[in-house]
PATORNU-49593 format. One record per residue (C-alpha): x, y, z. Coordinates in steps of 0.25 Angstrom, whole numbers, padded with zeros to 4 digits, always signed. Last residue first. Layout:
! residues N
XYZ
...
//
This chain:
! residues 258
+0063-0073+0040
+0054-0061+0038
+0042-0062+0046
+0029-0067+0038
+0018-0062+0030
+0008-0071+0024
-0002-0066+0014
-0014-0075+0010
-0022-0069-0002
-0036-0071-0007
-0043-0067-0020
-0050-0079-0025
-0043-0092-0030
-0028-0094-0030
-0027-0087-0017
-0017-0076-0016
-0004-0080-0008
+0006-0070-0002
+0016-0078+0006
+0028-0075+0015
+0028-0060+0013
+0039-0055+0022
+0040-0048+0035
+0051-0040+0043
+0048-0038+0057
+0040-0028+0065
+0027-0036+0065
+0019-0024+0061
+0028-0018+0052
+0032-0031+0045
+0017-0035+0044
+0013-0022+0038
+0024-0023+0028
+0020-0037+0024
+0006-0033+0023
+0010-0022+0013
+0019-0032+0006
+0007-0040+0003
-0001-0029-0003
+0010-0022-0011
+0015-0035-0017
+0026-0042-0010
+0041-0042-0014
+0048-0055-0012
+0036-0062-0006
+0025-0059-0016
+0034-0058-0028
+0039-0072-0025
+0025-0077-0030
+0029-0074-0044
+0023-0067-0056
+0010-0074-0053
+0011-0071-0038
+0011-0056-0042
-0002-0057-0051
-0008-0066-0040
-0006-0055-0029
-0012-0045-0039
-0024-0053-0041
-0026-0054-0026
-0026-0039-0023
-0041-0038-0019
-0039-0050-0009
-0052-0056-0007
-0048-0063+0006
-0034-0059+0012
-0027-0068+0021
-0015-0062+0029
-0005-0071+0036
+0006-0064+0045
+0017-0074+0049
+0023-0074+0062
+0014-0086+0067
+0002-0085+0058
-0002-0070+0060
-0015-0066+0055
-0021-0057+0044
-0035-0059+0038
-0041-0051+0027
-0055-0051+0020
-0060-0043+0008
-0046-0039+0004
-0039-0027-0002
-0046-0017+0006
-0033-0008+0008
-0039-0002+0021
-0049-0012+0026
-0045-0026+0022
-0030-0026+0019
-0027-0015+0029
-0037-0020+0040
-0032-0034+0039
-0017-0030+0040
-0021-0021+0052
-0028-0033+0059
-0016-0042+0057
-0007-0031+0063
-0016-0030+0075
-0015-0044+0078
+0000-0044+0076
+0003-0032+0085
+0012-0022+0078
+0002-0014+0071
+0004-0007+0058
-0002+0007+0057
-0011+0011+0046
-0015+0026+0046
-0022+0024+0033
-0015+0035+0025
-0001+0034+0030
+0000+0020+0035
-0008+0013+0025
-0002+0022+0014
+0012+0019+0018
+0009+0004+0018
+0003+0005+0004
+0015+0012-0001
+0025+0002+0005
+0017-0010+0000
+0027-0013-0011
+0038-0015+0000
+0050-0006-0002
+0061-0015-0006
+0075-0018-0001
+0082-0030-0009
+0090-0039+0000
+0104-0045+0003
+0109-0052+0015
+0113-0050+0030
+0127-0045+0025
+0120-0034+0017
+0116-0031+0002
+0104-0023+0002
+0096-0019-0010
+0086-0008-0012
+0094+0003-0004
+0086+0013+0003
+0095+0013+0015
+0091+0010+0029
+0092-0005+0025
+0081-0015+0027
+0083-0025+0038
+0089-0039+0041
+0096-0040+0028
+0093-0052+0020
+0097-0067+0019
+0091-0078+0010
+0093-0071-0003
+0090-0057-0009
+0081-0053+0002
+0070-0044-0001
+0069-0033+0010
+0057-0025+0012
+0055-0010+0016
+0045-0002+0024
+0050+0012+0027
+0045+0019+0040
+0058+0027+0043
+0061+0018+0055
+0059+0006+0046
+0046-0001+0042
+0045-0016+0045
+0052-0024+0035
+0046-0032+0023
+0055-0044+0019
+0053-0047+0005
+0056-0061+0000
+0069-0066-0005
+0076-0069-0019
+0082-0056-0023
+0091-0059-0036
+0089-0046-0043
+0080-0052-0052
+0071-0057-0040
+0071-0043-0035
+0066-0037-0048
+0056-0048-0050
+0050-0045-0036
+0050-0030-0039
+0042-0032-0052
+0032-0042-0046
+0028-0033-0035
+0027-0021-0044
+0021-0029-0055
+0009-0033-0046
+0006-0019-0039
-0004-0015-0050
-0011-0028-0052
-0021-0026-0040
-0026-0013-0047
-0029-0020-0060
-0039-0030-0055
-0044-0020-0045
-0048-0011-0056
-0045+0003-0050
-0055+0010-0040
-0059+0024-0044
-0061+0034-0033
-0068+0047-0037
-0058+0058-0036
-0059+0063-0051
-0073+0068-0047
-0068+0075-0035
-0058+0082-0044
-0068+0086-0054
-0078+0092-0043
-0066+0100-0038
-0063+0105-0051
-0077+0110-0053
-0078+0116-0040
-0064+0123-0042
-0069+0129-0055
-0082+0133-0049
-0075+0140-0038
-0064+0146-0046
-0075+0152-0056
-0082+0158-0044
-0070+0164-0038
-0066+0170-0051
-0080+0176-0052
-0079+0182-0038
-0065+0188-0041
-0070+0194-0055
-0082+0201-0048
-0095+0197-0043
-0093+0201-0029
-0101+0191-0022
-0090+0189-0011
-0098+0177-0004
-0101+0170-0017
-0087+0171-0022
-0081+0166-0009
-0091+0154-0009
-0088+0151-0023
-0073+0151-0020
-0074+0143-0007
-0083+0133-0014
-0073+0131-0025
-0062+0130-0016
-0069+0119-0008
-0072+0111-0021
-0057+0112-0025
-0053+0107-0012
-0062+0095-0013
-0057+0092-0027
-0043+0092-0022
-0046+0083-0010
-0053+0073-0019
-0041+0073-0029
-0032+0071-0017
-0040+0058-0013
-0044+0059+0001
-0037+0050+0011
-0045+0039+0019
-0039+0036+0032
-0040+0021+0037
-0036+0021+0052
-0028+0009+0057
//
């Protein structure tokens, strides 16, 4: 996987203004006419130069408070799980490999039986002979799209390479963990994260209900589940997402859908 760094739009705008300023001032110097046109070029040049510096100053990166940032996705995860539970849905999310159009979706069975695949339609609830289920877009969908579109991420199909890709995503690209291990234990994918930067968010979700972790899955855990489903080619579910009681570690277990 190649990590491609994208320039901030503000930086691009500032740089273009500086280039325009230099071009205007250079043209004014070359003509040397001393008329109103030259004066206009000089004013435009200095104005563009000042605006460019202002935009570049605004583009300086600022990191939000990590303790605040990790709480941003909590209520979304809890809210969707609560809504599904209030509708009578009782199962855990099954994350499916992308369809022919590249859509990644998950089915949350209402009971013990569920449809074998997501529908071609955009309905959010299915009632079929195979079973009933809610259809959701995983919370990880924007993150997965970013990895594929901006970081040239490709999900490998071979197990060892799949584990290596997950380690690289967590440690080197997203930088959410100091140490990452990913291995297959039978058919289950086990991911251990040491010094997990999002651990406080995990605890906040679990404090609401541990069921939220398996019924919906937060953006991070559902990201790993989506990658596992695409890599193995079979629907997967989050079997366990257990943050450590002390410290900031997380063990995530993803298994094939029963």
